[in-house]
RODRENFI-505079 format. One record per atom (N, C-alpha, C): x, z negated, y; atom name; chain; residue in three letters. Coordinates in steps of 0.05 Angstrom, whole numbers, plus 5000, padded with zeros to 4 digits. Layout:
<rs>
R     xx     zz     yy   name   chain   resn
R      X      Z      Y     CA       A    ALA
...
</rs>
This chain:
<rs>
R     xx     zz     yy   name   chain   resn
R   5235   5148   6276      N       A    MET
R   5249   5148   6288     CA       A    MET
R   5275   5138   6284      C       A    MET
R   5302   5156   6281      N       A    GLU
R   5322   5137   6280     CA       A    GLU
R   5335   5133   6312      C       A    GLU
R   5336   5105   6310      N       A    GLY
R   5350   5093   6339     CA       A    GLY
R   5383   5089   6332      C       A    GLY
R   5391   5083   6366      N       A    ILE
R   5421   5073   6360     CA       A    ILE
R   5410   5047   6373      C       A    ILE
R   5430   5021   6359      N       A    GLN
R   5432   4997   6349     CA       A    GLN
R   5458   4989   6382      C       A    GLN
R   5439   4986   6402      N       A    ILE
R   5464   4967   6423     CA       A    ILE
R   5467   4930   6410      C       A    ILE
R   5475   4932   6433      N       A    SER
R   5479   4896   6429     CA       A    SER
R   5477   4886   6454      C       A    SER
R   5461   4855   6459      N       A    ALA
R   5467   4843   6495     CA       A    ALA
R   5466   4820   6485      C       A    ALA
R   5472   4794   6495      N       A    SER
R   5485   4769   6494     CA       A    SER
R   5460   4754   6514      C       A    SER
R   5434   4744   6499      N       A    VAL
R   5414   4724   6513     CA       A    VAL
R   5419   4692   6511      C       A    VAL
R   5404   4685   6533      N       A    SER
R   5410   4649   6525     CA       A    SER
R   5385   4655   6509      C       A    SER
R   5379   4628   6500      N       A    ALA
R   5372   4620   6476     CA       A    ALA
R   5339   4614   6482      C       A    ALA
R   5343   4610   6511      N       A    SER
R   5309   4604   6527     CA       A    SER
R   5301   4634   6527      C       A    SER
R   5315   4653   6523      N       A    THR
R   5297   4679   6522     CA       A    THR
R   5298   4688   6500      C       A    THR
R   5314   4688   6477      N       A    LYS
R   5296   4691   6455     CA       A    LYS
R   5284   4675   6440      C       A    LYS
R   5278   4657   6451      N       A    GLU
R   5250   4635   6440     CA       A    GLU
R   5235   4651   6448      C       A    GLU
R   5231   4662   6480      N       A    ARG
R   5207   4668   6490     CA       A    ARG
R   5204   4700   6480      C       A    ARG
R   5224   4714   6469      N       A    LEU
R   5223   4732   6455     CA       A    LEU
R   5201   4737   6427      C       A    LEU
R   5213   4708   6425      N       A    ASP
R   5206   4707   6375     CA       A    ASP
R   5174   4699   6394      C       A    ASP
R   5172   4681   6408      N       A    ARG
R   5143   4681   6400     CA       A    ARG
R   5117   4704   6417      C       A    ARG
R   5130   4718   6442      N       A    PHE
R   5111   4740   6453     CA       A    PHE
R   5108   4765   6431      C       A    PHE
R   5125   4763   6420      N       A    THR
R   5130   4787   6391     CA       A    THR
R   5111   4775   6364      C       A    THR
R   5108   4744   6360      N       A    ALA
R   5092   4736   6336     CA       A    ALA
R   5066   4725   6355      C       A    ALA
R   5056   4732   6377      N       A    ARG
R   5039   4723   6390     CA       A    ARG
R   5024   4750   6397      C       A    ARG
R   5040   4772   6396      N       A    HIS
R   5029   4792   6397     CA       A    HIS
R   5027   4822   6382      C       A    HIS
R   5042   4812   6349      N       A    GLY
R   5048   4828   6327     CA       A    GLY
R   5063   4846   6336      C       A    GLY
R   5076   4848   6348      N       A    LEU
R   5106   4862   6363     CA       A    LEU
R   5133   4865   6347      C       A    LEU
R   5137   4881   6346      N       A    LYS
R   5173   4895   6333     CA       A    LYS
R   5182   4875   6352      C       A    LYS
R   5200   4867   6355      N       A    LYS
R   5221   4852   6374     CA       A    LYS
R   5236   4888   6391      C       A    LYS
R   5248   4910   6372      N       A    ASN
R   5262   4927   6383     CA       A    ASN
R   5243   4944   6405      C       A    ASN
R   5204   4955   6394      N       A    PHE
R   5198   4961   6424     CA       A    PHE
R   5192   4947   6443      C       A    PHE
R   5190   4922   6445      N       A    VAL
R   5191   4909   6466     CA       A    VAL
R   5213   4899   6476      C       A    VAL
R   5236   4910   6472      N       A    ILE
R   5254   4908   6482     CA       A    ILE
R   5270   4928   6500      C       A    ILE
R   5257   4954   6479      N       A    GLU
R   5253   4986   6488     CA       A    GLU
R   5239   4996   6513      C       A    GLU
R   5225   4979   6506      N       A    GLN
R   5202   4986   6528     CA       A    GLN
R   5215   4969   6564      C       A    GLN
R   5217   4950   6556      N       A    ALA
R   5218   4924   6590     CA       A    ALA
R   5241   4942   6592      C       A    ALA
R   5275   4959   6577      N       A    LEU
R   5286   4968   6592     CA       A    LEU
R   5278   4995   6599      C       A    LEU
R   5264   5008   6591      N       A    LEU
R   5250   5021   6603     CA       A    LEU
R   5229   5018   6634      C       A    LEU
R   5224   4995   6622      N       A    TYR
R   5199   4997   6654     CA       A    TYR
R   5226   4984   6677      C       A    TYR
R   5243   4977   6667      N       A    PHE
R   5270   4958   6682     CA       A    PHE
R   5286   4991   6698      C       A    PHE
R   5293   5001   6682      N       A    LEU
R   5305   5022   6700     CA       A    LEU
R   5281   5054   6710      C       A    LEU
R   5265   5045   6698      N       A    GLU
R   5243   5066   6711     CA       A    GLU
R   5239   5054   6747      C       A    GLU
R   5236   5027   6746      N       A    ALA
R   5226   5009   6773     CA       A    ALA
R   5260   5017   6791      C       A    ALA
R   5278   5021   6787      N       A    ARG
R   5307   5005   6790     CA       A    ARG
R   5302   5041   6810      C       A    ARG
R   5297   5067   6795      N       A    ARG
R   5304   5090   6804     CA       A    ARG
R   5280   5093   6825      C       A    ARG
R   5265   5077   6823      N       A    GLU
R   5239   5087   6846     CA       A    GLU
R   5235   5065   6863      C       A    GLU
R   5246   5043   6862      N       A    LEU
R   5236   5028   6888     CA       A    LEU
R   5263   5015   6902      C       A    LEU
R   5272   5013   6922      N       A    PRO
R   5289   5008   6940     CA       A    PRO
R   5304   4990   6930      C       A    PRO
R   5332   4980   6931      N       A    ASP
R   5341   4951   6920     CA       A    ASP
R   5336   4929   6937      C       A    ASP
R   5316   4929   6965      N       A    GLU
R   5306   4913   6975     CA       A    GLU
R   5293   4908   6962      C       A    GLU
R   5268   4912   6941      N       A    ALA
R   5254   4911   6929     CA       A    ALA
R   5250   4892   6906      C       A    ALA
R   5281   4881   6902      N       A    PHE
R   5281   4861   6873     CA       A    PHE
R   5307   4844   6889      C       A    PHE
R   5292   4821   6878      N       A    ILE
R   5306   4790   6896     CA       A    ILE
R   5324   4784   6870      C       A    ILE
R   5336   4777   6877      N       A    PRO
R   5354   4758   6857     CA       A    PRO
R   5343   4739   6845      C       A    PRO
R   5346   4733   6816      N       A    ALA
R   5335   4701   6808     CA       A    ALA
R   5344   4684   6805      C       A    ALA
R   5362   4677   6820      N       A    ARG
R   5375   4665   6828     CA       A    ARG
R   5391   4663   6855      C       A    ARG
R   5378   4632   6874      N       A    LEU
R   5385   4648   6907     CA       A    LEU
R   5404   4625   6919      C       A    LEU
R   5426   4623   6927      N       A    VAL
R   5438   4603   6940     CA       A    VAL
R   5437   4600   6964      C       A    VAL
R   5420   4563   6973      N       A    VAL
R   5419   4576   6997     CA       A    VAL
R   5439   4547   7003      C       A    VAL
R   5440   4539   7031      N       A    GLU
R   5470   4514   7042     CA       A    GLU
R   5441   4496   7038      C       A    GLU
R   5449   4462   7038      N       A    GLU
R   5435   4446   7044     CA       A    GLU
R   5413   4443   7059      C       A    GLU
R   5425   4445   7085      N       A    ARG
R   5405   4454   7105     CA       A    ARG
R   5382   4470   7108      C       A    ARG
R   5389   4485   7096      N       A    ALA
R   5356   4519   7097     CA       A    ALA
R   5344   4510   7071      C       A    ALA
R   5347   4485   7065      N       A    PHE
R   5340   4482   7028     CA       A    PHE
R   5312   4453   7042      C       A    PHE
R   5335   4451   7052      N       A    GLU
R   5318   4422   7065     CA       A    GLU
R   5304   4436   7096      C       A    GLU
R   5296   4446   7092      N       A    GLN
R   5284   4467   7119     CA       A    GLN
R   5251   4483   7100      C       A    GLN
R   5264   4495   7075      N       A    VAL
R   5245   4510   7061     CA       A    VAL
R   5231   4495   7054      C       A    VAL
R   5233   4471   7036      N       A    ALA
R   5233   4442   7025     CA       A    ALA
R   5206   4425   7045      C       A    ALA
R   5205   4421   7051      N       A    SER
R   5200   4415   7083     CA       A    SER
R   5167   4425   7098      C       A    SER
R   5179   4454   7092      N       A    LEU
R   5151   4472   7099     CA       A    LEU
R   5138   4477   7076      C       A    LEU
R   5144   4480   7055      N       A    LEU
R   5131   4485   7031     CA       A    LEU
R   5111   4450   7026      C       A    LEU
R   5119   4437   7032      N       A    GLU
R   5108   4401   7032     CA       A    GLU
R   5084   4414   7052      C       A    GLU
R   5092   4416   7072      N       A    SER
R   5079   4408   7108     CA       A    SER
R   5076   4435   7118      C       A    SER
R   5052   4459   7103      N       A    PRO
R   5067   4488   7109     CA       A    PRO
R   5042   4492   7141      C       A    PRO
R   5055   4501   7162      N       A    PRO
R   5049   4510   7200     CA       A    PRO
R   5018   4516   7180      C       A    PRO
R   4997   4518   7199      N       A    PRO
R   4977   4529   7194     CA       A    PRO
R   4976   4564   7201      C       A    PRO
R   4967   4580   7193      N       A    PRO
R   4968   4610   7185     CA       A    PRO
R   4972   4614   7216      C       A    PRO
R   4984   4640   7225      N       A    THR
R   4975   4648   7246     CA       A    THR
R   4949   4672   7245      C       A    THR
R   4935   4664   7270      N       A    GLU
R   4912   4694   7280     CA       A    GLU
R   4928   4725   7257      C       A    GLU
R   4949   4738   7259      N       A    ALA
R   4976   4754   7251     CA       A    ALA
R   4957   4753   7219      C       A    ALA
R   4979   4736   7202      N       A    LEU
R   4968   4726   7183     CA       A    LEU
R   4942   4727   7179      C       A    LEU
R   4920   4718   7183      N       A    GLN
R   4894   4717   7179     CA       A    GLN
R   4881   4750   7174      C       A    GLN
R   4893   4758   7195      N       A    ARG
R   4881   4788   7201     CA       A    ARG
R   4888   4802   7172      C       A    ARG
R   4921   4800   7164      N       A    LEU
R   4935   4808   7144     CA       A    LEU
R   4913   4811   7115      C       A    LEU
R   4907   4785   7114      N       A    MET
R   4895   4776   7094     CA       A    MET
R   4872   4779   7098      C       A    MET
R   4856   4796   7110      N       A    ARG
R   4826   4793   7104     CA       A    ARG
R   4828   4819   7104      C       A    ARG
R   4846   4838   7106      N       A    GLY
R   4844   4870   7096     CA       A    GLY
R   4836   4886   7118      C       A    GLY
R   4830   4909   7120      N       A    PRO
R   4814   4932   7143     CA       A    PRO
R   4790   4924   7144      C       A    PRO
R   4784   4927   7169      N       A    ALA
R   4756   4919   7168     CA       A    ALA
R   4737   4948   7158      C       A    ALA
R   4719   4944   7154      N       A    ASP
R   4703   4960   7134     CA       A    ASP
R   4679   4971   7154      C       A    ASP
</rs>
């Protein structure tokens, strides 16, 4: 199959990860990139925009401190959360 070449710039770290992945799994970079692009396009078609979280979130310092504090000392789980994590009763 003859393909059409496209061009995209990626970070050095992304290229390094791609190189390691393809070498480790014995895959061609073209195959991995095309499959990743197809999966991405299909996911964007099927899922609502709300399902995609940006890779980078910007928050104010106060909000960041609140999140960091909750991560360091999380509150105990609520009864509702416990029920949810237990799943449906059989």
